[in-house]
ZAMARGU-4260 file (C-alpha; in steps of 0.2 Angstrom, whole numbers, plus 5000, padded with zeros to 4 digits):
<rodrens>
0) 5036/4718/4719 | 5023/4729/4713 | 5008/4719/4703 | 5008/4723/4685 | 4993/4732/4679
5) 4985/4732/4662 | 4976/4746/4653 | 4959/4744/4644 | 4950/4757/4634 | 4930/4755/4631
10) 4919/4765/4621 | 4905/4770/4631 | 4887/4772/4624 | 4872/4782/4631 | 4882/4796/4641
15) 4873/4813/4639 | 4883/4824/4651 | 4898/4826/4662 | 4888/4819/4676 | 4885/4803/4666
20) 4904/4802/4664 | 4907/4805/4683 | 4895/4791/4687 | 4903/4779/4675 | 4919/4782/4682
25) 4914/4780/4700 | 4906/4763/4695 | 4922/4758/4687 | 4933/4764/4701 | 4923/4755/4714
30) 4925/4738/4703 | 4938/4726/4713 | 4955/4727/4705 | 4953/4743/4696 | 4968/4755/4701
35) 4962/4770/4690 | 4948/4774/4679 | 4946/4789/4668 | 4930/4793/4658 | 4930/4807/4644
40) 4914/4813/4640 | 4919/4822/4624 | 4927/4807/4616 | 4915/4794/4625 | 4930/4783/4630
45) 4934/4775/4647 | 4952/4771/4651 | 4955/4759/4664 | 4971/4753/4674 | 4967/4737/4682
50) 4976/4721/4690 | 4973/4706/4679 | 4972/4694/4694 | 4956/4703/4700 | 4948/4711/4685
55) 4946/4707/4666 | 4939/4717/4651 | 4923/4707/4653 | 4920/4713/4672 | 4925/4731/4666
60) 4911/4730/4654 | 4898/4722/4666 | 4902/4737/4678 | 4898/4749/4664 | 4882/4740/4660
65) 4877/4739/4678 | 4878/4758/4679 | 4866/4759/4665 | 4876/4763/4650 | 4882/4753/4635
70) 4899/4747/4629 | 4903/4746/4610 | 4912/4730/4607 | 4929/4731/4597 | 4937/4716/4589
75) 4954/4713/4595 | 4962/4712/4578 | 4954/4728/4571 | 4966/4741/4565 | 4965/4759/4572
80) 4958/4765/4555 | 4945/4752/4554 | 4939/4754/4571 | 4938/4773/4568 | 4928/4770/4552
85) 4917/4759/4562 | 4914/4772/4575 | 4911/4786/4563 | 4898/4775/4555 | 4889/4773/4571
90) 4890/4791/4575 | 4883/4796/4558 | 4868/4784/4560 | 4866/4791/4578 | 4867/4809/4570
95) 4854/4805/4557 | 4842/4798/4571 | 4845/4813/4581 | 4841/4825/4567 | 4825/4816/4563
100) 4819/4817/4581 | 4823/4835/4581 | 4813/4838/4565 | 4798/4829/4572 | 4799/4839/4588
105) 4802/4855/4578 | 4788/4853/4566 | 4775/4849/4579 | 4781/4863/4591 | 4778/4874/4576
110) 4760/4869/4576 | 4758/4868/4595 | 4765/4885/4598 | 4753/4896/4588 | 4738/4885/4593
115) 4743/4888/4611 | 4744/4908/4608 | 4725/4907/4604 | 4722/4908/4623 | 4730/4925/4623
120) 4715/4932/4613 | 4699/4930/4622 | 4689/4935/4606 | 4696/4920/4597 | 4693/4909/4612
125) 4675/4913/4611 | 4674/4904/4594 | 4685/4890/4599 | 4680/4876/4612 | 4695/4878/4624
130) 4692/4860/4631 | 4694/4852/4613 | 4709/4863/4609 | 4718/4857/4624 | 4714/4839/4619
135) 4721/4843/4601 | 4737/4850/4609 | 4739/4835/4620 | 4738/4823/4605 | 4751/4834/4595
140) 4762/4834/4611 | 4762/4815/4613 | 4773/4811/4598 | 4785/4824/4605 | 4787/4815/4621
145) 4785/4798/4616 | 4797/4798/4600 | 4808/4814/4600 | 4810/4814/4619 | 4809/4796/4623
150) 4827/4794/4627 | 4827/4808/4640 | 4814/4799/4650 | 4822/4781/4648 | 4839/4789/4652
155) 4833/4797/4667 | 4823/4781/4674 | 4839/4772/4671 | 4848/4784/4681 | 4835/4783/4695
160) 4836/4764/4696 | 4855/4766/4699 | 4852/4780/4711 | 4861/4793/4699 | 4855/4809/4692
165) 4862/4817/4675 | 4857/4830/4662 | 4842/4819/4656 | 4835/4819/4675 | 4834/4838/4674
170) 4825/4838/4656 | 4814/4823/4661 | 4808/4830/4677 | 4806/4847/4670 | 4796/4843/4654
175) 4788/4829/4663 | 4781/4840/4676 | 4775/4853/4663 | 4766/4839/4653 | 4758/4830/4669
180) 4751/4847/4675 | 4744/4851/4657 | 4737/4833/4656 | 4728/4836/4673 | 4721/4853/4668
185) 4715/4846/4651 | 4707/4830/4659 | 4700/4837/4675 | 4700/4857/4673 | 4686/4857/4686
190) 4697/4852/4700 | 4708/4867/4697 | 4694/4879/4695 | 4685/4874/4711 | 4702/4880/4720
195) 4703/4896/4711 | 4716/4891/4699 | 4715/4894/4680 | 4719/4877/4672 | 4733/4883/4660
200) 4742/4871/4649 | 4760/4871/4644 | 4761/4859/4630 | 4770/4872/4620 | 4783/4873/4634
205) 4786/4854/4634 | 4787/4853/4615 | 4797/4868/4612 | 4810/4864/4626 | 4812/4846/4619
210) 4814/4853/4602 | 4827/4866/4607 | 4837/4853/4617 | 4838/4842/4603 | 4843/4856/4592
215) 4857/4860/4604 | 4862/4841/4604 | 4862/4840/4585 | 4873/4855/4584 | 4884/4848/4598
220) 4886/4831/4590 | 4891/4840/4573 | 4903/4850/4581 | 4910/4836/4592 | 4914/4826/4576
225) 4924/4841/4570 | 4935/4841/4585 | 4943/4824/4580 | 4945/4830/4562 | 4964/4830/4563
230) 4966/4812/4569 | 4954/4806/4555 | 4964/4815/4542 | 4979/4807/4549 | 4971/4789/4548
235) 4965/4793/4530 | 4983/4797/4524 | 4988/4778/4524 | 4990/4770/4507 | 4976/4758/4503
240) 4988/4746/4492 | 5006/4742/4490 | 5016/4735/4475 | 5026/4720/4482 | 5039/4712/4472
245) 5037/4693/4473 | 5052/4681/4474 | 5051/4678/4455 | 5052/4696/4452 | 5034/4699/4448
250) 5026/4716/4455 | 5009/4713/4462 | 4997/4726/4470 | 4990/4720/4486 | 4979/4727/4500
255) 4990/4736/4513 | 4983/4724/4526 | 4992/4709/4517 | 5009/4717/4517 | 5022/4708/4528
260) 5038/4711/4537 | 5053/4710/4525 | 5042/4712/4509 | 5051/4721/4495 | 5039/4736/4490
265) 5041/4747/4473 | 5037/4766/4475 | 5034/4776/4460 | 5033/4795/4458 | 5018/4802/4464
270) 5013/4787/4475 | 5011/4785/4493 | 5024/4775/4504 | 5014/4760/4509 | 5022/4757/4527
275) 5039/4760/4536 | 5055/4752/4529 | 5073/4755/4523 | 5076/4760/4505 | 5087/4746/4495
280) 5088/4754/4479 | 5084/4770/4470 | 5082/4788/4476 | 5070/4801/4477 | 5063/4817/4487
285) 5049/4811/4498 | 5036/4824/4506 | 5035/4820/4525 | 5024/4835/4529 | 5009/4824/4535
290) 5021/4817/4549 | 5033/4830/4553 | 5025/4847/4547 | 5040/4851/4536 | 5035/4857/4520
295) 5051/4854/4510 | 5054/4836/4503 | 5067/4826/4510 | 5080/4818/4499 | 5081/4799/4501
300) 5094/4786/4495 | 5099/4769/4498 | 5099/4765/4517 | 5088/4779/4522 | 5071/4775/4531
305) 5055/4780/4524 | 5038/4780/4532 | 5021/4775/4528 | 5008/4788/4522 | 5022/4800/4515
310) 5022/4805/4497 | 5035/4801/4485 | 5038/4815/4473 | 5051/4813/4460 | 5061/4797/4458
315) 5056/4779/4460 | 5064/4767/4473 | 5062/4750/4482 | 5061/4748/4500 | 5062/4733/4512
320) 5047/4733/4525 | 5053/4735/4543 | 5036/4739/4551 | 5018/4735/4548 | 5001/4739/4556
325) 5001/4745/4573 | 5020/4747/4574 | 5021/4760/4560 | 5026/4778/4564 | 5008/4784/4558
330) 5000/4772/4569 | 5011/4777/4584 | 5006/4795/4581 | 4988/4791/4580 | 4988/4781/4596
335) 4998/4794/4605 | 4985/4808/4599 | 4970/4797/4604 | 4979/4794/4622 | 4981/4813/4623
340) 4963/4817/4618 | 4956/4804/4631 | 4968/4811/4645 | 4962/4824/4658 | 4971/4840/4662
345) 4972/4846/4680 | 4962/4862/4676 | 4948/4850/4672 | 4946/4844/4690 | 4936/4859/4696
350) 4923/4856/4682 | 4923/4837/4686 | 4919/4841/4706 | 4906/4853/4701 | 4898/4841/4688
355) 4898/4826/4700 | 4887/4836/4713 | 4878/4848/4702 | 4862/4838/4696 | 4857/4833/4714
360) 4859/4851/4720 | 4850/4858/4705 | 4835/4847/4710 | 4835/4853/4727 | 4836/4871/4722
365) 4822/4868/4709 | 4811/4861/4723 | 4815/4876/4735 | 4810/4887/4721 | 4794/4879/4718
370) 4790/4879/4737 | 4794/4897/4738 | 4783/4902/4723 | 4769/4892/4729 | 4769/4900/4747
375) 4773/4918/4741 | 4763/4920/4725 | 4745/4925/4724 | 4732/4910/4726 | 4725/4911/4709
380) 4742/4910/4700 | 4753/4901/4713 | 4753/4884/4705 | 4757/4890/4688 | 4770/4901/4693
385) 4779/4889/4704 | 4778/4876/4690 | 4785/4887/4677 | 4801/4893/4688 | 4803/4875/4694
390) 4804/4869/4675 | 4815/4884/4671 | 4828/4880/4684 | 4829/4862/4679 | 4831/4866/4661
395) 4844/4879/4662 | 4855/4870/4674 | 4860/4856/4663 | 4879/4853/4664 | 4883/4848/4646
400) 4894/4864/4644 | 4905/4860/4659 | 4908/4843/4653 | 4914/4848/4636 | 4924/4864/4641
405) 4941/4855/4643 | 4940/4839/4633 | 4935/4847/4616 | 4948/4860/4617 | 4961/4846/4621
410) 4955/4835/4607 | 4956/4849/4594 | 4974/4855/4600 | 4982/4838/4601 | 4975/4834/4584
415) 4982/4851/4578 | 4998/4848/4586 | 5001/4832/4577 | 4997/4841/4561 | 5012/4852/4564
420) 5024/4838/4570 | 5021/4841/4589 | 5016/4826/4598 | 5008/4829/4615 | 5008/4814/4627
425) 4993/4820/4637 | 4983/4834/4643 | 4994/4837/4658 | 5009/4840/4647 | 4999/4853/4637
430) 4995/4862/4653 | 5013/4861/4660 | 5020/4869/4643 | 5008/4883/4647 | 5016/4887/4663
435) 5034/4886/4657 | 5045/4902/4661 | 5062/4895/4656 | 5067/4884/4642 | 5084/4874/4644
440) 5091/4869/4628 | 5105/4855/4626 | 5117/4862/4613 | 5122/4846/4603 | 5109/4840/4592
445) 5096/4853/4598 | 5104/4871/4595 | 5117/4863/4583 | 5115/4848/4570 | 5123/4836/4581
450) 5136/4830/4569 | 5153/4838/4564 | 5152/4848/4548 | 5167/4856/4537 | 5165/4874/4538
455) 5182/4880/4531 | 5194/4872/4519 | 5210/4882/4516 | 5223/4876/4505 | 5242/4882/4507
460) 5249/4894/4494 | 5251/4885/4478 | 5239/4871/4482 | 5223/4870/4470 | 5208/4867/4481
465) 5199/4855/4470 | 5214/4844/4469 | 5219/4844/4487 | 5201/4840/4491 | 5202/4825/4480
470) 5217/4819/4489 | 5210/4822/4507 | 5193/4814/4502 | 5203/4798/4495 | 5210/4796/4512
475) 5195/4799/4523 | 5184/4787/4514 | 5194/4773/4521 | 5191/4780/4539 | 5176/4777/4550
480) 5180/4793/4562 | 5165/4805/4563 | 5177/4819/4558 | 5182/4809/4542 | 5164/4807/4537
485) 5162/4826/4539 | 5176/4828/4527 | 5168/4815/4515 | 5151/4823/4516 | 5159/4840/4512
490) 5169/4833/4497 | 5153/4824/4490 | 5143/4841/4492 | 5157/4848/4481 | 5155/4835/4468
495) 5173/4829/4470 | 5179/4815/4459 | 5183/4798/4467 | 5202/4793/4466 | 5209/4777/4475
500) 5220/4777/4490 | 5232/4763/4495 | 5242/4759/4511 | 5229/4767/4522 | 5233/4767/4541
505) 5223/4775/4555 | 5234/4783/4568 | 5225/4782/4584 | 5222/4799/4593 | 5230/4808/4579
510) 5223/4805/4562 | 5227/4794/4547 | 5239/4792/4531 | 5238/4784/4514 | 5245/4785/4497
515) 5236/4794/4483 | 5243/4796/4466 | 5259/4789/4472 | 5260/4804/4485 | 5260/4800/4504
520) 5245/4811/4512 | 5243/4815/4530 | 5228/4821/4538 | 5225/4823/4557 | 5229/4835/4572
525) 5244/4846/4574 | 5254/4833/4583 | 5253/4822/4569 | 5262/4834/4558 | 5274/4839/4572
530) 5279/4820/4574 | 5282/4819/4555 | 5294/4834/4557 | 5282/4845/4545 | 5281/4864/4548
535) 5267/4875/4545 | 5270/4891/4534 | 5265/4907/4543 | 5249/4911/4533 | 5243/4893/4536
540) 5247/4894/4555 | 5237/4911/4556 | 5222/4902/4547 | 5223/4888/4559 | 5224/4900/4575
545) 5209/4909/4569 | 5198/4893/4567 | 5203/4888/4585 | 5198/4905/4592 | 5181/4902/4584
550) 5181/4885/4594 | 5182/4874/4579 | 5192/4858/4577 | 5206/4859/4565 | 5213/4846/4554
555) 5230/4848/4546 | 5234/4841/4529 | 5252/4836/4522 | 5256/4830/4505 | 5272/4823/4501
560) 5280/4829/4517 | 5274/4847/4515 | 5260/4856/4524 | 5246/4858/4511 | 5231/4865/4520
565) 5220/4866/4535 | 5201/4861/4538 | 5190/4869/4550 | 5177/4856/4557 | 5162/4861/4569
570) 5145/4856/4575 | 5136/4870/4566 | 5121/4879/4573 | 5105/4875/4564 | 5099/4888/4552
575) 5082/4890/4561 | 5089/4890/4580 | 5093/4908/4582 | 5076/4914/4575 | 5067/4901/4586
580) 5077/4906/4601 | 5072/4925/4598 | 5054/4920/4597 | 5054/4911/4613 | 5062/4926/4621
585) 5049/4938/4614 | 5036/4926/4621 | 5043/4931/4638 | 5053/4916/4641 | 5071/4914/4647
590) 5081/4903/4636 | 5097/4894/4644 | 5110/4883/4635 | 5118/4868/4643 | 5133/4859/4635
595) 5148/4848/4639 | 5159/4860/4630 | 5172/4871/4637 | 5166/4889/4641 | 5175/4897/4625
600) 5165/4885/4614 | 5149/4888/4624 | 5151/4907/4624 | 5154/4906/4605 | 5138/4896/4602
605) 5128/4905/4614 | 5133/4922/4606 | 5128/4916/4589 | 5110/4912/4593 | 5107/4926/4606
610) 5107/4916/4622 | 5114/4926/4637 | 5114/4912/4651 | 5122/4895/4648 | 5130/4881/4658
615) 5146/4874/4651 | 5157/4858/4655 | 5141/4849/4660 | 5143/4830/4662 | 5130/4819/4656
620) 5126/4814/4674 | 5124/4832/4679 | 5111/4838/4667 | 5097/4834/4678 | 5105/4843/4692
625) 5105/4859/4681 | 5087/4857/4679 | 5085/4855/4698 | 5095/4871/4699 | 5084/4882/4689
630) 5069/4874/4698 | 5077/4879/4715 | 5076/4897/4708 | 5057/4896/4707 | 5056/4893/4688
635) 5045/4881/4678 | 5057/4872/4667 | 5055/4865/4650 | 5070/4855/4645 | 5073/4851/4626
640) 5085/4838/4621 | 5087/4823/4610 | 5100/4810/4616 | 5100/4796/4629 | 5110/4806/4641
645) 5097/4819/4641 | 5083/4807/4647 | 5086/4810/4666 | 5085/4829/4663 | 5069/4828/4652
650) 5061/4817/4666 | 5066/4829/4679 | 5060/4845/4670 | 5042/4851/4673 | 5039/4847/4654
655) 5052/4837/4643 | 5052/4841/4624 | 5062/4828/4614 | 5068/4832/4597 | 5062/4820/4584
660) 5079/4816/4577 | 5083/4809/4594 | 5082/4792/4603 | 5067/4782/4609 | 5073/4784/4626
665) 5073/4803/4626 | 5055/4802/4617 | 5049/4790/4631 | 5055/4803/4645 | 5047/4817/4637
670) 5029/4825/4638 | 5030/4831/4621 | 5039/4825/4606 | 5044/4835/4591 | 5044/4826/4575
675) 5057/4837/4567 | 5074/4842/4574 | 5069/4860/4573 | 5068/4872/4588 | 5053/4880/4580
680) 5043/4865/4586 | 5047/4872/4603 | 5039/4888/4599 | 5024/4879/4591 | 5021/4867/4606
685) 5022/4882/4619 | 5011/4894/4608 | 4998/4880/4605 | 4998/4876/4624 | 4995/4895/4628
690) 4980/4896/4615 | 4973/4879/4622 | 4973/4884/4640 | 4966/4901/4635 | 4952/4893/4626
695) 4948/4881/4641 | 4947/4895/4653 | 4936/4904/4642 | 4925/4888/4640 | 4924/4886/4658
700) 4919/4904/4660 | 4905/4902/4647 | 4900/4886/4656 | 4899/4893/4674 | 4892/4910/4668
705) 4876/4902/4661 | 4873/4893/4677 | 4878/4906/4689 | 4868/4919/4681 | 4854/4908/4674
710) 4849/4898/4689 | 4845/4913/4700 | 4836/4922/4686 | 4826/4905/4682 | 4822/4904/4700
715) 4813/4921/4699 | 4826/4932/4707 | 4823/4947/4695 | 4804/4946/4697 | 4802/4957/4713
720) 4813/4971/4706 | 4809/4971/4687 | 4794/4959/4686 | 4804/4947/4675 | 4802/4928/4674
725) 4812/4917/4663 | 4802/4907/4651 | 4806/4888/4652 | 4808/4889/4633 | 4821/4903/4634
730) 4830/4892/4647 | 4830/4878/4635 | 4837/4889/4621 | 4851/4896/4634 | 4855/4879/4639
735) 4857/4873/4622 | 4867/4889/4617 | 4879/4886/4632 | 4885/4869/4624 | 4886/4876/4607
740) 4896/4891/4612 | 4909/4880/4621 | 4911/4869/4606 | 4912/4883/4594 | 4925/4891/4605
745) 4935/4875/4605 | 4934/4873/4586 | 4942/4890/4584 | 4958/4881/4588 | 4957/4872/4571
750) 4964/4889/4563 | 4979/4888/4574 | 4995/4890/4564 | 5013/4891/4571 | 5021/4908/4574
755) 5031/4914/4560 | 5050/4914/4564
</rodrens>
């Protein structure tokens, strides 16, 4: 028997780039008892699967701290909303502190830069003592290093102590080298001059690089907070109070945290539903758009479920609480989105591998650059040129953009999906949806409504429709058969008056009979009428045959021993199915239907919705086999279903999509859950996945191109041909721009809207 693992999520503090995340992950993975560790730089969270017998949350935290990073403590009883509010507050404080550091650096750099340029005008230098100017620049630069840039150096030193290198290592070594060279040129200029080297200073380079990098981090942090806007919006939907009915009948407003299971809650028009429950009294229309993406309000009556955070529109009602806190649908959605945002897509593996080895290799390239320039440049300028190019290589190569390329896009898209009623289990499911070539649809409950509906009500000659419907409804109200329920729903929709029936009797496998208004009424299949010796008039028989050709179930009605009418019942196609299937086909996907019905019924439904290929008479046990059959043809299959018997097929498919109206078992087996029982959600899920993967590829291109082109240019590759050297300040600007461009590109996904069907 496999030992049971537990999962722990830690909020990591102090990570500055993808290399940090890789190092924390490696440290956790090496901890005894840890089965799997995954650290997400964008969300700043670590998800760890571990064996409780060998590890504990405390040992996991110790591993992170030992790696040189911090762990934000979370109270076990803190709700998701409160925890998020706490994290948001911490990030807001960090953002303000970061902005202050930037403005100090920017303000001083704005003074240092023009003063440094005095050296370019010999006429001005004659009036200015260069020695004292350098000391002045040194004093202006020290606050930039010791305050604005201090965290770069402490982080780099911490990484050095733990034999690790990260983005801060590159910044610290680069700016530190420029500063130390400048300090030496200021304090002992004679040493340089005796060796034929002009003692130039690079205080402007040091200050400006730190200011530009901080600007990039300010913009980056601001953009990162926007990537999780959707999940924050979901959390903000929760009602703050609930009106609870006490046992003595008194209504009391209480904080939502004090609501308990089985409480009776009153909801008035315009108020939010406090938590999940079942309506006991009253009726209304409830706006569930915030959970399902459905724009039209849903009619609710006694016995219907309601969900926390939805908005009551018209009537008032009372409901009994069935779920509170983390068990509510809203909390489950938030957790699912959080888990998805913290997951890793297969496409990210390349970036992770590069990030893990990137910084040490860049340091080697920078050292080689320094050595080559020192050897090949003219004697009088070799040290400054070697230093400038050494610093430029280190600064431009920071791998921030690589670490942000995939997770930021995943964060935005999973949140956006939740807004539109598409819940994505993890990043791998999102990537699989992008690769889909064939969509396999289960018919019942997916293409169709999944419940019988009266489609035709045909009275015999001389029978009045309203009266006959009253008689039929009176009998069927006594029955629990699904077909009887369909007839009752139809009668209710026609506002049929209620009349009593006596002597009700269900006739197994045939139908039912009762006495209504002193007249015996029979309703059932043809055999029921046949055994009662009741014949069908030719016109009524013709209607019945037409309904059978249309693959509908026919109920026959007899009153007082005479055939009185026929009723056509079918599992009707959803209004949106045909348009959604057409849209999927226009996206280049093959759509295949699967059903347990006979070929005639399957062909009828397939023809209605424009499906050309279908599998008929498929037993529940054979559904997974049909998925395998399509996969054997080389297809990447998305299976869409809603029932318990769909679960094996959902699990077998490359990606399973469970309709929201289905069962928990189906949703558990699926990679994507559609909150609405509407095939347009499949279109939304696949379209969102395509836009997300496209964005990730663009991000990775941006991230790689900066380094692939930037490092050789920073090393001086263009100098022999064009005489161009890359200033370290331009390198810092390019590095900051790479991260901001990746984040900005990911944020474009916030404008995603479902394709119109």
